[in-house]
PyMOL Python script that loads the backbone (N, CA, C, O; Angstrom):
from pymol import cmd

cmd.read_pdbstr("""\
ATOM      1  N   MET A   1       0.850  -1.170   0.000  1.00  0.00           N
ATOM      2  CA  MET A   1       0.000   0.000   0.000  1.00  0.00           C
ATOM      3  C   MET A   1       0.898   1.235   0.000  1.00  0.00           C
ATOM      4  O   MET A   1       1.837   1.324   0.791  1.00  0.00           O
ATOM      5  N   SER A   2       0.613   2.176  -0.877  1.00  0.00           N
ATOM      6  CA  SER A   2       1.440   3.377  -0.981  1.00  0.00           C
ATOM      7  C   SER A   2       1.259   4.270   0.245  1.00  0.00           C
ATOM      8  O   SER A   2       0.243   4.214   0.938  1.00  0.00           O
ATOM      9  N   THR A   3       2.271   5.089   0.488  1.00  0.00           N
ATOM     10  CA  THR A   3       2.204   6.037   1.601  1.00  0.00           C
ATOM     11  C   THR A   3       1.033   6.993   1.421  1.00  0.00           C
ATOM     12  O   THR A   3       0.362   7.355   2.388  1.00  0.00           O
ATOM     13  N   GLU A   4       0.793   7.397   0.184  1.00  0.00           N
ATOM     14  CA  GLU A   4      -0.325   8.306  -0.095  1.00  0.00           C
ATOM     15  C   GLU A   4      -1.651   7.659   0.299  1.00  0.00           C
ATOM     16  O   GLU A   4      -2.494   8.299   0.928  1.00  0.00           O
ATOM     17  N   TRP A   5      -1.835   6.385  -0.072  1.00  0.00           N
ATOM     18  CA  TRP A   5      -3.081   5.702   0.274  1.00  0.00           C
ATOM     19  C   TRP A   5      -3.171   5.460   1.778  1.00  0.00           C
ATOM     20  O   TRP A   5      -4.258   5.546   2.348  1.00  0.00           O
ATOM     21  N   GLN A   6      -2.047   5.160   2.430  1.00  0.00           N
ATOM     22  CA  GLN A   6      -2.045   4.992   3.879  1.00  0.00           C
ATOM     23  C   GLN A   6      -2.455   6.288   4.579  1.00  0.00           C
ATOM     24  O   GLN A   6      -3.200   6.255   5.559  1.00  0.00           O
ATOM     25  N   ASP A   7      -1.975   7.420   4.083  1.00  0.00           N
ATOM     26  CA  ASP A   7      -2.351   8.720   4.651  1.00  0.00           C
ATOM     27  C   ASP A   7      -3.843   8.983   4.453  1.00  0.00           C
ATOM     28  O   ASP A   7      -4.518   9.482   5.353  1.00  0.00           O
ATOM     29  N   PHE A   8      -4.346   8.646   3.274  1.00  0.00           N
ATOM     30  CA  PHE A   8      -5.773   8.818   2.981  1.00  0.00           C
ATOM     31  C   PHE A   8      -6.607   7.984   3.950  1.00  0.00           C
ATOM     32  O   PHE A   8      -7.568   8.479   4.539  1.00  0.00           O
ATOM     33  N   ALA A   9      -6.235   6.718   4.111  1.00  0.00           N
ATOM     34  CA  ALA A   9      -6.965   5.828   5.012  1.00  0.00           C
ATOM     35  C   ALA A   9      -6.894   6.336   6.452  1.00  0.00           C
ATOM     36  O   ALA A   9      -7.883   6.265   7.182  1.00  0.00           O
ATOM     37  N   ALA A  10      -5.748   6.841   6.859  1.00  0.00           N
ATOM     38  CA  ALA A  10      -5.591   7.370   8.219  1.00  0.00           C
ATOM     39  C   ALA A  10      -6.492   8.582   8.437  1.00  0.00           C
ATOM     40  O   ALA A  10      -7.075   8.733   9.511  1.00  0.00           O
ATOM     41  N   ARG A  11      -6.611   9.448   7.428  1.00  0.00           N
ATOM     42  CA  ARG A  11      -7.503  10.617   7.547  1.00  0.00           C
ATOM     43  C   ARG A  11      -8.960  10.182   7.660  1.00  0.00           C
ATOM     44  O   ARG A  11      -9.721  10.737   8.453  1.00  0.00           O
ATOM     45  N   ALA A  12      -9.340   9.196   6.872  1.00  0.00           N
ATOM     46  CA  ALA A  12     -10.716   8.696   6.923  1.00  0.00           C
ATOM     47  C   ALA A  12     -11.011   8.076   8.282  1.00  0.00           C
ATOM     48  O   ALA A  12     -12.077   8.304   8.854  1.00  0.00           O
ATOM     49  N   PHE A  13     -10.072   7.294   8.798  1.00  0.00           N
ATOM     50  CA  PHE A  13     -10.290   6.664  10.092  1.00  0.00           C
ATOM     51  C   PHE A  13     -10.316   7.705  11.208  1.00  0.00           C
ATOM     52  O   PHE A  13     -11.033   7.536  12.195  1.00  0.00           O
ATOM     53  N   LYS A  14      -9.542   8.778  11.060  1.00  0.00           N
ATOM     54  CA  LYS A  14      -9.554   9.862  12.054  1.00  0.00           C
ATOM     55  C   LYS A  14     -10.928  10.526  12.091  1.00  0.00           C
ATOM     56  O   LYS A  14     -11.448  10.817  13.169  1.00  0.00           O
ATOM     57  N   VAL A  15     -11.519  10.768  10.921  1.00  0.00           N
ATOM     58  CA  VAL A  15     -12.883  11.317  10.854  1.00  0.00           C
ATOM     59  C   VAL A  15     -13.837  10.386  11.595  1.00  0.00           C
ATOM     60  O   VAL A  15     -14.668  10.831  12.386  1.00  0.00           O
ATOM     61  N   TYR A  16     -13.708   9.094  11.330  1.00  0.00           N
ATOM     62  CA  TYR A  16     -14.565   8.112  11.991  1.00  0.00           C
ATOM     63  C   TYR A  16     -14.382   8.174  13.508  1.00  0.00           C
ATOM     64  O   TYR A  16     -15.360   8.279  14.249  1.00  0.00           O
ATOM     65  N   GLU A  17     -13.151   8.110  13.962  1.00  0.00           N
ATOM     66  CA  GLU A  17     -12.868   8.093  15.400  1.00  0.00           C
ATOM     67  C   GLU A  17     -13.360   9.361  16.104  1.00  0.00           C
ATOM     68  O   GLU A  17     -13.916   9.293  17.200  1.00  0.00           O
ATOM     69  N   GLN A  18     -13.152  10.517  15.466  1.00  0.00           N
ATOM     70  CA  GLN A  18     -13.455  11.791  16.123  1.00  0.00           C
ATOM     71  C   GLN A  18     -14.910  12.218  16.025  1.00  0.00           C
ATOM     72  O   GLN A  18     -15.415  12.890  16.924  1.00  0.00           O
ATOM     73  N   THR A  19     -15.594  11.840  14.951  1.00  0.00           N
ATOM     74  CA  THR A  19     -16.946  12.380  14.772  1.00  0.00           C
ATOM     75  C   THR A  19     -18.044  11.346  14.561  1.00  0.00           C
ATOM     76  O   THR A  19     -19.216  11.649  14.789  1.00  0.00           O
ATOM     77  N   LEU A  20     -17.707  10.156  14.139  1.00  0.00           N
ATOM     78  CA  LEU A  20     -18.754   9.193  13.778  1.00  0.00           C
ATOM     79  C   LEU A  20     -18.884   8.018  14.737  1.00  0.00           C
ATOM     80  O   LEU A  20     -19.984   7.504  14.938  1.00  0.00           O
ATOM     81  N   LYS A  21     -17.798   7.595  15.319  1.00  0.00           N
ATOM     82  CA  LYS A  21     -17.766   6.383  16.127  1.00  0.00           C
ATOM     83  C   LYS A  21     -18.834   6.368  17.216  1.00  0.00           C
ATOM     84  O   LYS A  21     -19.582   5.397  17.336  1.00  0.00           O
ATOM     85  N   SER A  22     -18.910   7.420  17.997  1.00  0.00           N
ATOM     86  CA  SER A  22     -19.858   7.430  19.116  1.00  0.00           C
ATOM     87  C   SER A  22     -21.312   7.406  18.645  1.00  0.00           C
ATOM     88  O   SER A  22     -22.185   6.902  19.352  1.00  0.00           O
ATOM     89  N   GLN A  23     -21.571   7.943  17.463  1.00  0.00           N
ATOM     90  CA  GLN A  23     -22.932   7.936  16.916  1.00  0.00           C
ATOM     91  C   GLN A  23     -23.296   6.577  16.322  1.00  0.00           C
ATOM     92  O   GLN A  23     -24.426   6.112  16.465  1.00  0.00           O
ATOM     93  N   LEU A  24     -22.339   5.951  15.663  1.00  0.00           N
ATOM     94  CA  LEU A  24     -22.639   4.758  14.867  1.00  0.00           C
ATOM     95  C   LEU A  24     -22.496   3.435  15.598  1.00  0.00           C
ATOM     96  O   LEU A  24     -23.289   2.521  15.367  1.00  0.00           O
ATOM     97  N   GLU A  25     -21.517   3.308  16.465  1.00  0.00           N
ATOM     98  CA  GLU A  25     -21.256   1.995  17.047  1.00  0.00           C
ATOM     99  C   GLU A  25     -22.398   1.428  17.878  1.00  0.00           C
ATOM    100  O   GLU A  25     -22.607   0.216  17.844  1.00  0.00           O
ATOM    101  N   PRO A  26     -23.136   2.218  18.608  1.00  0.00           N
ATOM    102  CA  PRO A  26     -24.212   1.591  19.386  1.00  0.00           C
ATOM    103  C   PRO A  26     -25.290   0.905  18.533  1.00  0.00           C
ATOM    104  O   PRO A  26     -25.847  -0.115  18.940  1.00  0.00           O
ATOM    105  N   LEU A  27     -25.578   1.460  17.364  1.00  0.00           N
ATOM    106  CA  LEU A  27     -26.694   0.945  16.567  1.00  0.00           C
ATOM    107  C   LEU A  27     -26.295   0.305  15.245  1.00  0.00           C
ATOM    108  O   LEU A  27     -27.063  -0.477  14.685  1.00  0.00           O
ATOM    109  N   GLN A  28     -25.120   0.620  14.742  1.00  0.00           N
ATOM    110  CA  GLN A  28     -24.725   0.175  13.406  1.00  0.00           C
ATOM    111  C   GLN A  28     -23.528  -0.772  13.422  1.00  0.00           C
ATOM    112  O   GLN A  28     -22.922  -1.012  12.378  1.00  0.00           O
ATOM    113  N   ASP A  29     -23.184  -1.303  14.568  1.00  0.00           N
ATOM    114  CA  ASP A  29     -21.996  -2.133  14.710  1.00  0.00           C
ATOM    115  C   ASP A  29     -21.989  -3.285  13.704  1.00  0.00           C
ATOM    116  O   ASP A  29     -22.971  -4.015  13.565  1.00  0.00           O
ATOM    117  N   GLY A  30     -20.857  -3.430  13.005  1.00  0.00           N
ATOM    118  CA  GLY A  30     -20.698  -4.498  12.026  1.00  0.00           C
ATOM    119  C   GLY A  30     -21.078  -4.132  10.605  1.00  0.00           C
ATOM    120  O   GLY A  30     -20.729  -4.852   9.670  1.00  0.00           O
ATOM    121  N   LYS A  31     -21.791  -3.021  10.423  1.00  0.00           N
ATOM    122  CA  LYS A  31     -22.146  -2.599   9.068  1.00  0.00           C
ATOM    123  C   LYS A  31     -20.915  -2.073   8.342  1.00  0.00           C
ATOM    124  O   LYS A  31     -19.944  -1.644   8.966  1.00  0.00           O
ATOM    125  N   LEU A  32     -20.969  -2.112   7.045  1.00  0.00           N
ATOM    126  CA  LEU A  32     -19.913  -1.546   6.223  1.00  0.00           C
ATOM    127  C   LEU A  32     -20.071  -0.035   6.175  1.00  0.00           C
ATOM    128  O   LEU A  32     -21.187   0.481   6.126  1.00  0.00           O
ATOM    129  N   ILE A  33     -18.957   0.661   6.190  1.00  0.00           N
ATOM    130  CA  ILE A  33     -18.963   2.114   6.104  1.00  0.00           C
ATOM    131  C   ILE A  33     -17.914   2.555   5.090  1.00  0.00           C
ATOM    132  O   ILE A  33     -16.813   2.005   5.039  1.00  0.00           O
ATOM    133  N   ALA A  34     -18.263   3.541   4.295  1.00  0.00           N
ATOM    134  CA  ALA A  34     -17.327   4.177   3.367  1.00  0.00           C
ATOM    135  C   ALA A  34     -17.246   5.644   3.766  1.00  0.00           C
ATOM    136  O   ALA A  34     -18.264   6.334   3.824  1.00  0.00           O
ATOM    137  N   VAL A  35     -16.040   6.115   4.039  1.00  0.00           N
ATOM    138  CA  VAL A  35     -15.832   7.493   4.502  1.00  0.00           C
ATOM    139  C   VAL A  35     -14.991   8.244   3.492  1.00  0.00           C
ATOM    140  O   VAL A  35     -13.957   7.755   3.038  1.00  0.00           O
ATOM    141  N   GLU A  36     -15.447   9.447   3.142  1.00  0.00           N
ATOM    142  CA  GLU A  36     -14.679  10.371   2.303  1.00  0.00           C
ATOM    143  C   GLU A  36     -14.114  11.405   3.269  1.00  0.00           C
ATOM    144  O   GLU A  36     -14.862  12.248   3.765  1.00  0.00           O
ATOM    145  N   PRO A  37     -12.801  11.364   3.551  1.00  0.00           N
ATOM    146  CA  PRO A  37     -12.253  12.153   4.650  1.00  0.00           C
ATOM    147  C   PRO A  37     -12.270  13.666   4.477  1.00  0.00           C
ATOM    148  O   PRO A  37     -12.352  14.380   5.476  1.00  0.00           O
ATOM    149  N   ALA A  38     -12.198  14.178   3.274  1.00  0.00           N
ATOM    150  CA  ALA A  38     -12.164  15.634   3.096  1.00  0.00           C
ATOM    151  C   ALA A  38     -13.465  16.283   3.562  1.00  0.00           C
ATOM    152  O   ALA A  38     -13.441  17.355   4.168  1.00  0.00           O
ATOM    153  N   SER A  39     -14.590  15.645   3.285  1.00  0.00           N
ATOM    154  CA  SER A  39     -15.891  16.204   3.656  1.00  0.00           C
ATOM    155  C   SER A  39     -16.444  15.593   4.935  1.00  0.00           C
ATOM    156  O   SER A  39     -17.303  16.188   5.586  1.00  0.00           O
ATOM    157  N   GLY A  40     -15.958  14.410   5.300  1.00  0.00           N
ATOM    158  CA  GLY A  40     -16.512  13.695   6.446  1.00  0.00           C
ATOM    159  C   GLY A  40     -17.799  12.962   6.114  1.00  0.00           C
ATOM    160  O   GLY A  40     -18.441  12.390   6.994  1.00  0.00           O
ATOM    161  N   THR A  41     -18.173  12.980   4.847  1.00  0.00           N
ATOM    162  CA  THR A  41     -19.389  12.304   4.404  1.00  0.00           C
ATOM    163  C   THR A  41     -19.166  10.801   4.415  1.00  0.00           C
ATOM    164  O   THR A  41     -18.070  10.323   4.123  1.00  0.00           O
ATOM    165  N   TYR A  42     -20.218  10.057   4.756  1.00  0.00           N
ATOM    166  CA  TYR A  42     -20.102   8.611   4.792  1.00  0.00           C
ATOM    167  C   TYR A  42     -21.404   7.965   4.330  1.00  0.00           C
ATOM    168  O   TYR A  42     -22.456   8.603   4.302  1.00  0.00           O
ATOM    169  N   VAL A  43     -21.312   6.694   3.972  1.00  0.00           N
ATOM    170  CA  VAL A  43     -22.490   5.879   3.677  1.00  0.00           C
ATOM    171  C   VAL A  43     -22.325   4.554   4.413  1.00  0.00           C
ATOM    172  O   VAL A  43     -21.208   4.092   4.645  1.00  0.00           O
ATOM    173  N   LEU A  44     -23.450   3.953   4.775  1.00  0.00           N
ATOM    174  CA  LEU A  44     -23.487   2.666   5.457  1.00  0.00           C
ATOM    175  C   LEU A  44     -24.232   1.661   4.608  1.00  0.00           C
ATOM    176  O   LEU A  44     -25.104   2.024   3.820  1.00  0.00           O
ATOM    177  N   ALA A  45     -23.884   0.387   4.772  1.00  0.00           N
ATOM    178  CA  ALA A  45     -24.597  -0.670   4.055  1.00  0.00           C
ATOM    179  C   ALA A  45     -24.397  -1.998   4.771  1.00  0.00           C
ATOM    180  O   ALA A  45     -23.472  -2.172   5.564  1.00  0.00           O
ATOM    181  N   GLU A  46     -25.294  -2.924   4.464  1.00  0.00           N
ATOM    182  CA  GLU A  46     -25.210  -4.282   5.020  1.00  0.00           C
ATOM    183  C   GLU A  46     -24.294  -5.187   4.191  1.00  0.00           C
ATOM    184  O   GLU A  46     -23.681  -6.108   4.732  1.00  0.00           O
ATOM    185  N   SER A  47     -24.198  -4.931   2.887  1.00  0.00           N
ATOM    186  CA  SER A  47     -23.422  -5.804   2.003  1.00  0.00           C
ATOM    187  C   SER A  47     -22.523  -4.966   1.098  1.00  0.00           C
ATOM    188  O   SER A  47     -22.713  -3.758   0.955  1.00  0.00           O
ATOM    189  N   LEU A  48     -21.549  -5.626   0.493  1.00  0.00           N
ATOM    190  CA  LEU A  48     -20.676  -4.926  -0.453  1.00  0.00           C
ATOM    191  C   LEU A  48     -21.441  -4.451  -1.676  1.00  0.00           C
ATOM    192  O   LEU A  48     -21.129  -3.398  -2.231  1.00  0.00           O
ATOM    193  N   THR A  49     -22.434  -5.212  -2.102  1.00  0.00           N
ATOM    194  CA  THR A  49     -23.252  -4.810  -3.252  1.00  0.00           C
ATOM    195  C   THR A  49     -24.003  -3.518  -2.936  1.00  0.00           C
ATOM    196  O   THR A  49     -24.016  -2.590  -3.745  1.00  0.00           O
ATOM    197  N   GLU A  50     -24.624  -3.458  -1.764  1.00  0.00           N
ATOM    198  CA  GLU A  50     -25.333  -2.235  -1.350  1.00  0.00           C
ATOM    199  C   GLU A  50     -24.364  -1.073  -1.191  1.00  0.00           C
ATOM    200  O   GLU A  50     -24.666   0.052  -1.588  1.00  0.00           O
ATOM    201  N   LEU A  51     -23.196  -1.345  -0.608  1.00  0.00           N
ATOM    202  CA  LEU A  51     -22.219  -0.284  -0.389  1.00  0.00           C
ATOM    203  C   LEU A  51     -21.722   0.270  -1.716  1.00  0.00           C
ATOM    204  O   LEU A  51     -21.583   1.483  -1.872  1.00  0.00           O
ATOM    205  N   ASP A  52     -21.455  -0.609  -2.667  1.00  0.00           N
ATOM    206  CA  ASP A  52     -20.995  -0.178  -3.986  1.00  0.00           C
ATOM    207  C   ASP A  52     -21.989   0.784  -4.625  1.00  0.00           C
ATOM    208  O   ASP A  52     -21.601   1.829  -5.147  1.00  0.00           O
ATOM    209  N   ALA A  53     -23.258   0.434  -4.584  1.00  0.00           N
ATOM    210  CA  ALA A  53     -24.292   1.308  -5.171  1.00  0.00           C
ATOM    211  C   ALA A  53     -24.373   2.641  -4.430  1.00  0.00           C
ATOM    212  O   ALA A  53     -24.490   3.695  -5.055  1.00  0.00           O
ATOM    213  N   ALA A  54     -24.311   2.594  -3.099  1.00  0.00           N
ATOM    214  CA  ALA A  54     -24.394   3.829  -2.304  1.00  0.00           C
ATOM    215  C   ALA A  54     -23.185   4.726  -2.531  1.00  0.00           C
ATOM    216  O   ALA A  54     -23.323   5.946  -2.616  1.00  0.00           O
ATOM    217  N   VAL A  55     -21.991   4.122  -2.630  1.00  0.00           N
ATOM    218  CA  VAL A  55     -20.776   4.905  -2.868  1.00  0.00           C
ATOM    219  C   VAL A  55     -20.839   5.573  -4.235  1.00  0.00           C
ATOM    220  O   VAL A  55     -20.518   6.756  -4.357  1.00  0.00           O
ATOM    221  N   LYS A  56     -21.246   4.836  -5.262  1.00  0.00           N
ATOM    222  CA  LYS A  56     -21.351   5.421  -6.602  1.00  0.00           C
ATOM    223  C   LYS A  56     -22.363   6.554  -6.631  1.00  0.00           C
ATOM    224  O   LYS A  56     -22.113   7.591  -7.245  1.00  0.00           O
ATOM    225  N   ALA A  57     -23.499   6.370  -5.979  1.00  0.00           N
ATOM    226  CA  ALA A  57     -24.548   7.401  -5.962  1.00  0.00           C
ATOM    227  C   ALA A  57     -24.120   8.634  -5.176  1.00  0.00           C
ATOM    228  O   ALA A  57     -24.468   9.755  -5.547  1.00  0.00           O
ATOM    229  N   THR A  58     -23.373   8.440  -4.101  1.00  0.00           N
ATOM    230  CA  THR A  58     -23.002   9.551  -3.222  1.00  0.00           C
ATOM    231  C   THR A  58     -21.708  10.235  -3.633  1.00  0.00           C
ATOM    232  O   THR A  58     -21.610  11.461  -3.591  1.00  0.00           O
ATOM    233  N   PHE A  59     -20.716   9.447  -4.031  1.00  0.00           N
ATOM    234  CA  PHE A  59     -19.376   9.993  -4.261  1.00  0.00           C
ATOM    235  C   PHE A  59     -18.915   9.962  -5.712  1.00  0.00           C
ATOM    236  O   PHE A  59     -17.902  10.577  -6.047  1.00  0.00           O
ATOM    237  N   GLY A  60     -19.627   9.269  -6.569  1.00  0.00           N
ATOM    238  CA  GLY A  60     -19.171   9.147  -7.953  1.00  0.00           C
ATOM    239  C   GLY A  60     -17.828   8.447  -7.999  1.00  0.00           C
ATOM    240  O   GLY A  60     -17.704   7.311  -7.540  1.00  0.00           O
ATOM    241  N   GLN A  61     -16.824   9.106  -8.546  1.00  0.00           N
ATOM    242  CA  GLN A  61     -15.490   8.518  -8.692  1.00  0.00           C
ATOM    243  C   GLN A  61     -14.524   8.915  -7.569  1.00  0.00           C
ATOM    244  O   GLN A  61     -13.353   8.538  -7.604  1.00  0.00           O
ATOM    245  N   LYS A  62     -15.003   9.671  -6.577  1.00  0.00           N
ATOM    246  CA  LYS A  62     -14.121  10.064  -5.476  1.00  0.00           C
ATOM    247  C   LYS A  62     -13.666   8.833  -4.697  1.00  0.00           C
ATOM    248  O   LYS A  62     -14.446   7.899  -4.509  1.00  0.00           O
ATOM    249  N   PRO A  63     -12.429   8.820  -4.247  1.00  0.00           N
ATOM    250  CA  PRO A  63     -11.981   7.697  -3.425  1.00  0.00           C
ATOM    251  C   PRO A  63     -12.596   7.758  -2.030  1.00  0.00           C
ATOM    252  O   PRO A  63     -12.841   8.836  -1.489  1.00  0.00           O
ATOM    253  N   VAL A  64     -12.836   6.593  -1.468  1.00  0.00           N
ATOM    254  CA  VAL A  64     -13.347   6.472  -0.105  1.00  0.00           C
ATOM    255  C   VAL A  64     -12.559   5.366   0.589  1.00  0.00           C
ATOM    256  O   VAL A  64     -11.922   4.536  -0.061  1.00  0.00           O
ATOM    257  N   HIS A  65     -12.611   5.368   1.902  1.00  0.00           N
ATOM    258  CA  HIS A  65     -11.995   4.288   2.678  1.00  0.00           C
ATOM    259  C   HIS A  65     -13.128   3.447   3.252  1.00  0.00           C
ATOM    260  O   HIS A  65     -14.068   3.978   3.843  1.00  0.00           O
ATOM    261  N   VAL A  66     -13.033   2.132   3.074  1.00  0.00           N
ATOM    262  CA  VAL A  66     -14.099   1.209   3.470  1.00  0.00           C
ATOM    263  C   VAL A  66     -13.615   0.300   4.594  1.00  0.00           C
ATOM    264  O   VAL A  66     -12.522  -0.264   4.534  1.00  0.00           O
ATOM    265  N   PHE A  67     -14.455   0.170   5.623  1.00  0.00           N
ATOM    266  CA  PHE A  67     -14.171  -0.735   6.731  1.00  0.00           C
ATOM    267  C   PHE A  67     -15.493  -1.031   7.436  1.00  0.00           C
ATOM    268  O   PHE A  67     -16.552  -0.659   6.932  1.00  0.00           O
ATOM    269  N   ARG A  68     -15.450  -1.675   8.561  1.00  0.00           N
ATOM    270  CA  ARG A  68     -16.670  -1.998   9.301  1.00  0.00           C
ATOM    271  C   ARG A  68     -16.811  -1.124  10.531  1.00  0.00           C
ATOM    272  O   ARG A  68     -15.829  -0.846  11.221  1.00  0.00           O
ATOM    273  N   VAL A  69     -18.024  -0.694  10.803  1.00  0.00           N
ATOM    274  CA  VAL A  69     -18.319   0.032  12.032  1.00  0.00           C
ATOM    275  C   VAL A  69     -17.975  -0.905  13.192  1.00  0.00           C
ATOM    276  O   VAL A  69     -18.379  -2.067  13.204  1.00  0.00           O
ATOM    277  N   GLY A  70     -17.240  -0.395  14.144  1.00  0.00           N
ATOM    278  CA  GLY A  70     -16.817  -1.207  15.276  1.00  0.00           C
ATOM    279  C   GLY A  70     -15.489  -1.901  15.047  1.00  0.00           C
ATOM    280  O   GLY A  70     -14.964  -2.555  15.948  1.00  0.00           O
ATOM    281  N   GLY A  71     -14.943  -1.764  13.851  1.00  0.00           N
ATOM    282  CA  GLY A  71     -13.638  -2.336  13.544  1.00  0.00           C
ATOM    283  C   GLY A  71     -13.731  -3.579  12.687  1.00  0.00           C
ATOM    284  O   GLY A  71     -14.767  -4.242  12.622  1.00  0.00           O
ATOM    285  N   GLY A  72     -12.651  -3.871  12.048  1.00  0.00           N
ATOM    286  CA  GLY A  72     -12.572  -5.062  11.218  1.00  0.00           C
ATOM    287  C   GLY A  72     -12.535  -4.738   9.743  1.00  0.00           C
ATOM    288  O   GLY A  72     -12.919  -3.655   9.301  1.00  0.00           O
ATOM    289  N   ALA A  73     -12.062  -5.707   9.009  1.00  0.00           N
ATOM    290  CA  ALA A  73     -11.937  -5.559   7.560  1.00  0.00           C
ATOM    291  C   ALA A  73     -13.312  -5.594   6.900  1.00  0.00           C
ATOM    292  O   ALA A  73     -14.256  -6.184   7.425  1.00  0.00           O
ATOM    293  N   ALA A  74     -13.402  -4.960   5.755  1.00  0.00           N
ATOM    294  CA  ALA A  74     -14.660  -4.948   5.010  1.00  0.00           C
ATOM    295  C   ALA A  74     -15.003  -6.327   4.479  1.00  0.00           C
ATOM    296  O   ALA A  74     -16.177  -6.689   4.405  1.00  0.00           O
ATOM    297  N   ILE A  75     -13.986  -7.107   4.106  1.00  0.00           N
ATOM    298  CA  ILE A  75     -14.225  -8.467   3.619  1.00  0.00           C
ATOM    299  C   ILE A  75     -13.295  -9.428   4.339  1.00  0.00           C
ATOM    300  O   ILE A  75     -12.213  -9.061   4.798  1.00  0.00           O
ATOM    301  N   LYS A  76     -13.742 -10.643   4.422  1.00  0.00           N
ATOM    302  CA  LYS A  76     -12.922 -11.688   5.029  1.00  0.00           C
ATOM    303  C   LYS A  76     -12.724 -12.783   3.989  1.00  0.00           C
ATOM    304  O   LYS A  76     -13.695 -13.305   3.439  1.00  0.00           O
ATOM    305  N   ILE A  77     -11.496 -13.123   3.724  1.00  0.00           N
ATOM    306  CA  ILE A  77     -11.167 -14.148   2.743  1.00  0.00           C
ATOM    307  C   ILE A  77     -10.698 -15.391   3.492  1.00  0.00           C
ATOM    308  O   ILE A  77      -9.884 -15.312   4.413  1.00  0.00           O
ATOM    309  N   GLY A  78     -11.221 -16.524   3.083  1.00  0.00           N
ATOM    310  CA  GLY A  78     -10.806 -17.766   3.717  1.00  0.00           C
ATOM    311  C   GLY A  78     -11.464 -18.018   5.054  1.00  0.00           C
ATOM    312  O   GLY A  78     -10.920 -18.744   5.885  1.00  0.00           O
ATOM    313  N   ALA A  79     -12.609 -17.438   5.272  1.00  0.00           N
ATOM    314  CA  ALA A  79     -13.323 -17.631   6.546  1.00  0.00           C
ATOM    315  C   ALA A  79     -13.750 -19.085   6.698  1.00  0.00           C
ATOM    316  O   ALA A  79     -14.060 -19.752   5.712  1.00  0.00           O
ATOM    317  N   ARG A  80     -13.765 -19.562   7.908  1.00  0.00           N
ATOM    318  CA  ARG A  80     -14.210 -20.932   8.194  1.00  0.00           C
ATOM    319  C   ARG A  80     -15.624 -20.857   8.753  1.00  0.00           C
ATOM    320  O   ARG A  80     -15.937 -19.997   9.576  1.00  0.00           O
ATOM    321  N   TYR A  81     -16.453 -21.753   8.302  1.00  0.00           N
ATOM    322  CA  TYR A  81     -17.829 -21.816   8.766  1.00  0.00           C
ATOM    323  C   TYR A  81     -17.995 -23.016   9.690  1.00  0.00           C
ATOM    324  O   TYR A  81     -17.278 -24.007   9.555  1.00  0.00           O
ATOM    325  N   ALA A  82     -18.926 -22.934  10.616  1.00  0.00           N
ATOM    326  CA  ALA A  82     -19.173 -24.025  11.564  1.00  0.00           C
ATOM    327  C   ALA A  82     -19.420 -25.326  10.815  1.00  0.00           C
ATOM    328  O   ALA A  82     -20.246 -25.380   9.904  1.00  0.00           O
ATOM    329  N   GLY A  83     -18.708 -26.360  11.200  1.00  0.00           N
ATOM    330  CA  GLY A  83     -18.902 -27.670  10.586  1.00  0.00           C
ATOM    331  C   GLY A  83     -18.154 -27.871   9.282  1.00  0.00           C
ATOM    332  O   GLY A  83     -18.212 -28.955   8.702  1.00  0.00           O
ATOM    333  N   VAL A  84     -17.455 -26.853   8.809  1.00  0.00           N
ATOM    334  CA  VAL A  84     -16.735 -26.951   7.538  1.00  0.00           C
ATOM    335  C   VAL A  84     -15.265 -26.652   7.809  1.00  0.00           C
ATOM    336  O   VAL A  84     -14.933 -25.653   8.447  1.00  0.00           O
ATOM    337  N   SER A  85     -14.398 -27.516   7.325  1.00  0.00           N
ATOM    338  CA  SER A  85     -12.955 -27.291   7.507  1.00  0.00           C
ATOM    339  C   SER A  85     -12.333 -26.833   6.216  1.00  0.00           C
ATOM    340  O   SER A  85     -11.127 -26.591   6.164  1.00  0.00           O
TER     341      SER A  85
END
""", "prot")
cmd.dss("prot")
cmd.show_as("cartoon", "prot")
cmd.util.cbc("prot")
cmd.orient("prot")
């Protein structure tokens, strides 16, 4: 990940920590969030498909940082399900 992208992600997470976290975590924990750090604007969604549509409608081609409310990666690769190895 480039330093420029790391700085962008850090700014987005700072917006989340300083202004959004206390509002969102009690009720939206685990939802996907996309934050545009310059404006502080964000969108929430239950799935990546919903988030993709919301990001395109709200931000167009602007870059956003995506993660989960309450922490964690937006996607999990190689997840194990109960009863499946």
